[in-house]
N, C-alpha and C positions, 0 to 999 in steps of 0.2 A: 639323242635328239631326233625327232621325227622330221625329216626334211620334205617339204611339200612344194610341188610345182603345179601351177594352174594354167589351163588353156581354155579360154572362154572369150568370145568376141564382144561380150557385153561388159563395158567398163564399170557399170554400177555393181554387177555381180562380183567382179574381181575385187572391187573396193570393200564390199560386204565381207567377202571371204577373208580378205587381208585383215580386217578388224577382228573377225572371229578367231583367227589363228593367233593374232597378237596377244590375245587374252590367255593363251595356254603356255605355261613355262617350258614344256617339253616339246614344243612345236616351233618350226621355223619356216617361213615362206622364202624359198631360195630363188624364186623367179616366176615370171608369168608371161603369157603370150596371148595375142588375140587372133592367132592363125596357126595352122598346122605346119606351115613352111619353116623348116629349121628346128622344129621341136625334137625330132629324132636325134639329131646331132647334139643338141643341148642336153637332153636327158641322158644320153650316153656319157657325156662329159661330167655333168654335175651329179649324176647318180642320186636322184631324189628317192626317198622311201615311198612316197605316195604321189601319184599323178591324178589331179582332178581334171577331168577331160569332158568338155562339152560334146554332145552327140553330133551337132551340126555346126560347122564353121564355114566362113566365106569360101575357103579354098579346099573343102573336103569334109568327109565324115569322120568323127572321132573313132568309131569302131574299126575303121580301116587302119588307123595308126595303132590302136590297141592290139590288133592282130599281129602287126609287125613287132611291136615291143614284146609281146608274149613269147616270141621266138628267141629273145635274148636269154642267156644263161642266168643272169641276175637282173631281172627287170623290176621296176617299181610296182607296188600294188596300185591297180587302176580303179578309180571310182568315177563312174559316168555321172554327169549332171545335165539335166535337160528340163524344158517345160513340157516336153512330149509325154503323154500318158499312154501312148499306143503300146500295146503288148508286143507288137512286132519289133519296135525299137528296143524294148527291154531285152527281148530274146536275142536280137542281133548283137547288142552290147555284151551280154554275158557269154555268148558263143565266141566273141572276139577275144575274150580274156579278162574282161572287167570282173572285179570281185564284189562290187556293190553299185547301187544306182540311187541317186538322189533327185527328187523332183523339186523344181523351183516353184515357189520360194521355200527354202528349208531354214530351220532354226539353227542357232549355234550348237545346241545340244545334239541335234541330228547329225550335223557335220562332224563334230568332234568325236561322237560315238562311232560313226562310220570310219573315220580315219584310224582310230585306235583299234577297232575290230579288224580292219584290213591289214594294218601294220602287224598286229599280233599273229594273224594268220600267215602272213608272209614270213615272219620270224620263225614260226613253228616248222615251216618247210625249208628254212635256210635260205630264203631268197631276198631278205631285206637288209641283211648286214652289209654295210659298205664302209670301207676305211675312210677316215678323214685324211685327204691328201693335201699336204701343205708344201708349197714351193718356196724356197728361201733364196733370194737373189741379192748378192752383195753389190752395192752401188759403186764401190771402188776397191782396188786392191789394198789389203790391210785393214779393211773395215771390220773383219771378223765374222764374215758370213758362215764360213765352214765351222769355226769355233762354236758359233751359236747353234748351227744345225746339229752338230754332234752333242752339245750340251743338252739341248732341248729334247732330242730323241733319246738320249741316255736317261734323262729324268723320267720321261714317259715309260721307258722300259723298266726302270727301278720301281715305278708305281704299279707295276703288274700289267701294263698294257702291251699287247703284241705290237711291236713297233719295227718298221723297216726303214733304213736310212739308205737313200740312193745317191751315189756320187754322180752328179750330172755333168761334171767336167770329164768328158770321155778321153781326152788326150793327156791331161796333166793333173788329174784329180788326186787329192791327198788324204781322203777320209781314212782309208785303211792304214796309211803310213802314220797319220797322227795318232791313231788308236793302237799302233804297233801290233796290228792284226795280220798274221800270215794268211794267205789265201791261195787257192788253186783255181777256183772258178771266178769268172768276172763277166763284164758286159760282152766280151767277144764270144764267150760260150753261150750267153743268152741269144746273141745274134744267130748262131748256128741252130739254136732251138727254134727260133722264128722261121728260119729257112726250111726246117724239116716239117713245119706245119703244126707243131705242138706248142702249148703255151703255159707249161708248168714253171712259172718264174721263181717260186720259192726255193726249189732245189738248187738254184744257182746263187743263193745268198750265202754269206759267210757269217758265222757266229762272232759277235763282238762281245764286249763286257756286259754283264747283267742281262744276257739273252737278247741283246740288241742284234738285229739281223742287218747285214750290210751288203749292198751291191757295189763291189769295188770297180774302179776304172781298169782299163786294159793295162797289163804289165808293160807291154810295148806300145808306145803311142801310135806306131804304124798300124797296129791291129785295130785301132779305133775306126779305121776306114771301112771295116766290115759292117759297122753298125749303120743301117740305112733308115731313112724316114719311115715312120710308123712303128718302129721297134720300141721306142720309148713309151708310146701310148699303149701298146700291147702289154708291156711289162706292168704298167700301173693297173691296167684292167685285170691282169692275171693275179695281182696281189691284193686287189681291193676287197675281195670277200674272205681273205685269210688273215688280215691284220686289222687292228684297231686304228693305227696311225701309220701313214707313209710320209716320211719327210724327204724332200728332194732338194739337195744342195746344188743349185744351178750353176752352170758355167757363167762367169761374169760377163762375157761378150754375148750379144744377142744374135746367136747363130740359129740355124734351123732346128737343131735338136733342143736347144734351150727353150725356144718358143713352143715346141711340141710338148715338152715336159710341163712347162708352165700352164699351157692350155688344158692339159689333162688333169690338173689339180683344181680343187674347189677354192683354195685360198692361196694368195700370194703375199708373202711378207718381204719387204725390202729392208735390208740391213745396211745402215750407214753410220758414220761417226759424226762428230760435231765440227770437223774441220771444214774449211772453206770448200775444198774439193768435194768432200762428202755431201755437203748440203747442195752444192751446185749440181752434182751428178744426180742427186735425188730429184731435183727439179726437172732435169733433162729426161731421165728415165720415165718419170711420171707423165711427162708430155707425150713420149712415144707410146706408152701404154694407153693413154687416153685416146690416141688415134687408132690403136688396134681394136678398141671397143670389145675386149674379151669380157664376158659377163661372169667374173668371179663372184662367188658368194661374199668374199671379203678380200679387200686389199689394204694392208696395213704397213706400218713402218716400225722397225726395231732400231732404237737409237743405242749404239754400242759405245763403249769406252768413254762414258760420260763422266766429267769432272765437275766439281763445284763451280769452277769459273765458267762453265759452259751453260749456266742457268738461263741466261738471256736467249741463247741460240735454241735451247731446248723449248722454251716457251714459244718462240716464233714458229718452230716446226710443228708444235702441238696445235697451234692455231690454224695451220694450213693442212695438216695431214692427220689421219687417224693413227695415233701412236699406240702400238700394242704393248710396248715394254721399253723401259729405260735401263740399260745394263751399265753398272758402274765400272770405271776403269780399274783393272786389277793386274798389276805387274806379275802376279804369280801364275797367270794363265800359261805363259810360255814355259815356265818350269814344269808345269803339268804335262805339256806335250813332249818334253824331253824324256819323261818316264813312260809315255804312251797312255797316260790317264788324263781325261778331261778334268778340269777343276771341280766339276760337279761331283766327281767320284773321289778325287785325291783330297780335296778340302771342302767337304759339303757345308761347312759353316761360314765360308767366306761370303762377303757381300754379293759377289757375282753369283755364287751357287744359290744363295737364298733367293735372289731375284728370279733366277731360272725356275726354282721350285715353286715360287709364288705364281709365276706365269703359267706353268704347267697345271698347277692345282686349280687356278682360276679358269683356265681354258676348259679343263675337263668338267668342272662344275657347271660352266655355262652350256657346254654342249650336251651334257648328260648322255654320254655315248651309249650307256647300257640301258637306257630307258626304252621299253618296248611299247 
């Protein structure tokens, strides 16, 4: 999927671009802004493939931002847009790092062709591939957030996608334990990597089943104190150009690292069950997230452990929230963890496993990760 971010102070222009991109099945408008303020931080976090950038904005010039972005190791392909036909403006934009230039008004064909051309050029130099980072947050203990994270990540890995699974509970995480995966390196070793100034995060991951790569929690909870603010964001940035998917199983409590990891992902999926506590916590957490106003590309809900008698609750949740998946209750899940195998591997034909596979297949088809 070609992810596009637009910066233009003209609302009509943004609306026209929005309509043009909506017509293309392999393109997605992930955000827009009418000013330069905050765009650098947003682009760094959302990692668009293409940035459509106006030459002149109320708070500055587009080429100045383009020059800063061009210094990033994995920056988006930049296409300047302007009513200016002045050659000096064109020269300044290209010198700043823009790969193409569109004059207003432009047609849908001109826009789409420019986006595909710049994206293909970026892909050829290895600069446009960015992992889909999905944060998974369990709304209550026992809702099955870790089980879902492991199952979904394992399914992606089995489908041939380079997938990393990050244990976001630095003190008491259980990803490696549930997978019965021995490990020597962990979050604490990554912390030392950050302190030394290098950022090769992949070498600190551990091999799980089916080539799934795992970042385990610290073996000693006391060592988690070594992990400081900023290290989570640096880890995801270090992995983003080496993997197709990065799944982050967040700590259930809203602490500083949980928020940092969640903000560094493009998508946030809330896992809950159909219990009174699960639905109540979903409402509470959603209210907090609304106040934070973090611009995720997508924020969805995973309903886990659903039974037939929960149909009315499921329908109510679906009316209020974007539900990404409904996972059936399966008592065999716990048996799988006793063997160190997620149900998706141990019993691939179970209703739970089939639902996970359908979710992964549908998500990959919608995202078209490999489309250039």
